[in-house]
N, C-alpha and C positions, 0 to 999 in steps of 0.2 A: 666706535665706542666699544664695536667686536673686537678692536685691536687691542684693547686694555684688558681685555677679561685676564683673568689670576694673574694681574701687578701686585704686588705686596710693595709698597712705602718703608722702608725700612732706615729712615734718616727719624733720627730723634725727634720727639714726639712737639717740643715746640720748637720745629723747624718745618715739620709739617703744617703746625697752624699757624707759622710764617707765611706760608701761601695765601691764607684766606686774609691777617692780616699782618700786612707787612711791617705795622711798627711795633709788634712782640719783638722780632731781630734789630730792629734798629733802636729801641730803647736800651737794648742789652749791650750793644754795641757803640751807645753813642760815647762814653766816658762822663767825667766830668761836666757839667755840675749833678747828672744822672747818678741816683744810689738804685741799684736794684735790689727788688723787693726780698730775696734771701738773704743778701747781706747786711738789711735795713738795721735787724734785732742786734747783730754783732757792736751796732753803735750804742746800743743803751747802758746809759753811765758815761757813755764819754763820746758823746756828739762831736766835741770839740774837736777833736782827731779827724773829722768830717772837712773839718775847716781850717784847717792850721793854726786853729788859734782860741783863748780862753774867751768866749762872751756870751751874753746872757741869748737863750734861747727861742727864740719864736715862731710860730707854729701855724699854719694856714691849712685847713682841712678844704678837699676841692680846689685846685690852685684852676681849674679849668686849662686857659690859654697862656697862664702866666702874667698875665698882664697888672695884679696887682702884689700878687708875689715880688715880679723883678721893682717895681716902682716900689714897694715899700722898702727892698732893700736898699734902693737907690737913696731913701728919705733917711734911713737909718742906718750907713752902713757901719754903724757901733755895736750893732745886733748881727748874731747868727740868724739868718731865717729860712724856716725848711717847710716846704708846699709838700703836702699827698695827695696822689690821685689813684684811683684805680684802673683807669682806662690806659693804656701804650700808648695811644695816638694822643692824649693830653700831655701824659707825662714826657713826649718829644716836642712839642708845641711848647713848652714850660722851657725845656730847657733851651730852648732854641731862643726865647722871650729873654729868659737871662742869661743868654751869650751876646745877644743883640745889644742887651743893657748896659754891660759891661761891667755888670759885678761883679765881685768875686767872694761875697759874705751870704749867697743864696744856694741851695740847694734844692732838687725835687726828686722826692723816691715814690716808688709805686707801691701801695700798701692799701689794706682794707681797713678802713675808717673802724669798724668794729673790733678790731684786733689791739687796739693802740697799747695796750696795757704790757704787750710785748718789747714795744721803743721805746719806752721812758720811764725813769724812775719816780717816785713821788717827790713834789716838789722841785722839778726841772724845769717848768718849761716858766717862761719869764712875759709870756704872751698867747693867744690863741685867738683865731679868726677863721670865722665861719661863714661865708657869703653865698646867698644863694642855694642853700641845701636843699633838694630835692624834697616837697612838703608831702608827698602820699598822701594827698588829702581826703581818699575815701577811709570812713570809719575800720572797714575791715584791713586797711593797710597801714594800720598807727605804727602795729610791730615793726614797721621799715624807716620808719621815720628816726634821723640821726639825732636831731634834736629833741630830747627826751630824756627820763629819770637815769636811763642807762650811761648815758654819757654824759650827764650833766654830772654825775658820782664818780666818774672817771675824770673830769677834768677838775673837780674839787680835789682829787688827789693828785693830777698831774701838776697843777699849776702852785707856782710857790705865793707867800702870803705878800697880798701886793697887786698881783699879776693880772691883769684884765681880760673879759672874755668878749669880744667883739661880734655881734651878729648882723648882717646886713640881708634882706629877704626882699622877695617880692610876694611874699605869703605870709598874713596876719597868721597864719596859724602853727608858724616856724617861731613867731614873737609869743603868742601865747602859749607854746610848750616849754621855752625856754623860761618862760617868767614862773609858770607854775613848778617846773623839773625844779629849780633852783631852791626854791621854798624850802626849810628846813635842814639847807645845807649852807657850808660857811662863805657866803656869797652875801655881797649888799648889791641894790641894785642903782647904778651910778646915775642913768637916764634913759630914753627911750626916745624916742623919734617915729611919727606915724607918715609923715613927708620929708623925707631927704632933701627933695629936690628945694622943698619951700622952707622948711623951719631947720633943714643941717641936722647935723649927725650930734649925737650925744657928747661928743668928744669933740677938740679940737679940727678945725676942716681944715688947716695947714697939715695936720696929722691922721690924711686919708688919701684916698686912690680911687677915684670913681673907675668902675671895672666896666668892660665892654656890653656885659649884659646889663645893668646899671644905667648907662646911657639910653639903652630901648625903649626901657621904659619911659625914661624921662622925655624921648621924641612924643610917644605915645600918650603921654601926661597921666600915666598911672604913676601911682605912690611905690615908693622903697620903703619899706620899714628900717628901723636899726633901734639894737639893744647894747648897752655895754653893763657888765657888770664886774665885780671886785673880789678876787678871793682873799678873806679876813681870814 
């Protein structure tokens, strides 16, 4: 230890941080389908340029390991798919999943879900998907919940008329939060399920991908909830 006394690391801050989290540097160097955070706002109003084609844009918030994102991109090759994650490792895992699936209509970006207005113009999204968002179950943490009035107001602005917002969650608090948040906004509730495994989703079964997280609850015979609303 004494041999390092007085040493000053003069490398750029992000590379010093990369010693702690190697995925920081890796996600920067990965290339397509990764969209680095500071580049993402530059696509606002022209997301089609990230795909090299014009197509309806569907957004998943919190893509985890990318299983759902890659699966839905394969299921709907006629749409452009964008996933957003905040953790560097998950961005890399998603990118690897997209590459392994061989789909070219999916991208994964690193961005904070509380600042989505940086990225999307009003009416620019054709679909929105929120799978297993953190419930922050304690009352004192309510302000941290993604599914709430702030996010719902943003969704009402960003989604085009006729676009749908789907939620899958293992916490009832997210279901109740979503249904309460869309009240008074230009949404109509299309359906709700309190047990996806036994009762199915509010949308067509063939238009869904079962997430790895979802399967864990199926094994434990614990419910997964789902809600679908439409922007009117």
